C-alpha positions as CSV (number, residue, x, y, z in Angstrom):
1,M,-70.9,-91.6,-21.4
2,N,-74.3,-92.0,-19.8
3,A,-77.1,-94.3,-20.9
4,L,-78.9,-91.6,-22.7
5,A,-75.8,-90.7,-24.8
6,Q,-75.7,-94.4,-25.8
7,G,-79.1,-94.2,-27.4
8,G,-81.0,-95.3,-24.3
9,A,-79.4,-98.8,-24.4
10,R,-80.1,-99.5,-20.7
11,I,-79.8,-103.0,-19.2
12,L,-81.9,-104.1,-16.3
13,V,-80.8,-107.3,-14.3
14,A,-83.8,-108.2,-12.1
15,G,-83.7,-110.9,-9.4
16,A,-87.1,-112.4,-8.8
17,G,-88.3,-114.8,-6.1
18,N,-89.5,-115.3,-2.6
19,I,-86.6,-115.7,-0.1
20,F,-89.0,-117.4,2.4
21,L,-89.5,-120.4,0.0
22,G,-86.1,-121.9,-0.1
23,D,-84.7,-122.1,-3.6
24,D,-87.3,-119.6,-4.9
25,G,-84.9,-117.0,-3.5
26,F,-82.3,-117.9,-6.2
27,G,-82.9,-114.7,-8.3
28,V,-82.6,-112.5,-5.2
29,E,-79.5,-114.2,-4.0
30,T,-77.9,-114.0,-7.4
31,V,-78.5,-110.3,-7.9
32,R,-77.2,-109.8,-4.3
33,A,-73.9,-111.5,-5.4
34,L,-73.8,-109.4,-8.6
35,T,-74.1,-106.1,-6.8
36,G,-70.5,-106.4,-5.6
37,R,-69.2,-106.5,-9.2
38,P,-68.2,-103.5,-11.3
39,L,-70.8,-102.9,-14.0
40,P,-71.1,-100.1,-16.6
41,A,-73.3,-97.1,-15.5
42,H,-76.1,-98.0,-17.8
43,V,-76.6,-101.5,-16.2
44,E,-79.0,-101.5,-13.3
45,V,-79.3,-104.4,-10.8
46,A,-82.6,-104.7,-8.9
47,D,-84.0,-107.1,-6.3
48,I,-87.6,-107.4,-7.6
49,G,-88.5,-110.2,-5.2
50,I,-92.2,-111.1,-5.7
51,R,-93.2,-107.7,-7.1
52,G,-93.7,-108.8,-10.8
53,V,-96.2,-106.0,-11.4
54,H,-93.7,-103.5,-10.2
55,L,-91.1,-105.0,-12.7
56,A,-93.6,-104.6,-15.6
57,Y,-94.2,-101.0,-14.8
58,R,-90.5,-100.3,-14.3
59,L,-89.7,-101.7,-17.7
60,L,-91.9,-98.9,-19.2
61,D,-89.0,-96.6,-18.3
62,G,-87.2,-97.8,-21.4
63,Y,-84.7,-100.7,-21.2
64,D,-83.0,-102.2,-24.2
65,T,-82.2,-105.5,-22.4
66,L,-83.9,-107.3,-19.5
67,V,-82.1,-110.2,-17.7
68,L,-84.6,-111.8,-15.4
69,V,-83.0,-114.1,-12.8
70,D,-85.3,-116.6,-11.2
71,A,-85.8,-120.2,-10.0
72,T,-86.9,-122.2,-13.0
73,A,-88.4,-125.6,-12.6
74,R,-87.9,-127.4,-15.9
75,G,-87.2,-131.0,-14.8
76,G,-83.4,-131.0,-14.6
77,E,-81.1,-131.7,-11.8
78,P,-81.2,-129.2,-8.9
79,G,-78.7,-126.5,-9.5
80,T,-78.9,-126.8,-13.3
81,L,-78.7,-123.3,-14.9
82,Y,-80.8,-122.4,-17.9
83,L,-80.5,-119.5,-20.3
84,I,-84.0,-118.9,-21.8
85,E,-85.0,-116.4,-24.4
86,P,-88.8,-116.0,-24.2
87,G,-90.6,-115.2,-27.4
88,T,-92.4,-112.0,-28.1
89,P,-93.7,-110.4,-24.9
90,G,-97.1,-111.8,-24.1
91,E,-96.3,-115.2,-25.6
92,P,-95.3,-118.1,-23.4
93,P,-91.8,-119.5,-23.7
94,A,-91.3,-121.9,-26.7
95,T,-91.1,-124.9,-24.5
96,G,-94.4,-124.1,-22.8
97,A,-92.8,-124.9,-19.4
98,A,-93.6,-122.9,-16.4
99,L,-90.6,-120.6,-15.5
100,D,-91.1,-120.4,-11.8
101,G,-93.3,-121.3,-8.9
102,H,-94.6,-118.0,-7.6
103,G,-97.7,-116.1,-8.7
104,M,-96.3,-113.5,-11.2
105,S,-94.2,-115.7,-13.5
106,P,-91.8,-114.2,-16.0
107,D,-94.2,-115.0,-18.9
108,A,-97.0,-113.3,-16.9
109,V,-94.8,-110.2,-16.3
110,L,-94.0,-110.0,-20.1
111,A,-97.7,-110.4,-21.0
112,L,-98.6,-107.6,-18.6
113,L,-95.7,-105.5,-20.1
114,D,-97.1,-106.1,-23.6
115,T,-100.5,-104.9,-22.5
116,L,-99.0,-101.8,-20.8
117,C,-96.9,-100.9,-23.8
118,A,-99.9,-101.1,-26.1
119,G,-101.8,-98.8,-23.8
120,T,-99.0,-96.2,-23.4
121,D,-97.1,-96.4,-26.7
122,G,-94.2,-97.8,-24.7
123,T,-91.6,-100.1,-26.1
124,P,-90.7,-103.4,-24.4
125,P,-87.0,-104.4,-24.1
126,R,-85.6,-105.6,-27.5
127,H,-83.6,-108.4,-25.7
128,I,-85.1,-110.5,-22.9
129,F,-83.3,-113.3,-21.2
130,V,-84.2,-115.5,-18.2
131,V,-81.3,-116.9,-16.3
132,G,-82.9,-119.7,-14.3
133,C,-81.8,-122.4,-11.9
134,E,-83.5,-125.7,-11.3
135,P,-84.7,-125.6,-7.6
136,A,-84.3,-128.5,-5.2
137,C,-86.8,-127.2,-2.6
138,L,-89.5,-124.6,-2.8
139,E,-90.9,-125.2,0.7
140,E,-91.1,-122.7,3.5
141,G,-87.7,-121.9,4.8
142,I,-85.0,-119.3,4.4
143,G,-81.8,-120.1,2.5
144,L,-80.9,-121.9,-0.7
145,S,-80.2,-125.6,-0.9
146,P,-76.5,-126.5,-1.3
147,R,-76.7,-127.3,-5.0
148,V,-78.6,-124.1,-5.9
149,A,-76.3,-122.0,-3.7
150,A,-73.4,-123.6,-5.5
151,A,-74.9,-122.4,-8.9
152,V,-75.0,-118.7,-7.9
153,P,-71.4,-117.9,-8.9
154,E,-71.9,-119.5,-12.3
155,A,-75.2,-117.6,-12.8
156,V,-73.3,-114.4,-12.0
157,R,-70.7,-115.3,-14.7
158,M,-73.6,-116.0,-17.2
159,I,-75.2,-112.6,-16.4
160,L,-71.9,-110.8,-16.8
161,D,-71.4,-112.5,-20.2
162,L,-74.9,-111.4,-21.3
163,V,-74.2,-107.8,-20.2
164,R,-71.0,-107.8,-22.2
165,Q,-72.7,-109.3,-25.3
166,H,-75.5,-106.7,-25.2
167,D,-73.4,-103.7,-24.1
168,P,-73.3,-101.2,-27.0
169,L,-69.9,-99.9,-25.9
170,T,-68.4,-103.4,-26.0
171,T,-70.0,-104.3,-29.4
172,T,-68.9,-101.0,-31.0
173,G,-65.5,-101.0,-29.3
174,R,-66.0,-97.6,-27.6
175,H,-65.0,-98.6,-24.1
176,P,-62.3,-96.5,-22.7
């Protein structure tokens, strides 16, 4: 059954970040690890990198669920994973904390998406999640710090759980 036959319940898992700024590459590395996993046909995995505007426009194509994966500085120990459910698109997260260190933060992407949807009669995703990881180092350099790299497999498990929870075939029992 294709995504359209499921009522358009498409899921986008988007890895954000700058691989040239150490742990800011967490989202990109996590989606890279995820691409080797079997996923339903209606689940798309994309390396968005630092192209937040591109992500906002891509979401106009109609996704039911967005899982954004990014470095997320919230004051915890490096390698700590967070599951964040931002408020209505265009509103900052309930905590008011910045979600990442690069220019087009997830809340800015969602604000842009809200504006784009209003201008095009588009519909933002019904479910939006940020899987974030507390960075240890955001300085110039390629590669994740050891604690952030060690968090990638658990982040992949979190994402797979989110996909299962928001998969209409799993929740309706229609998987083959």
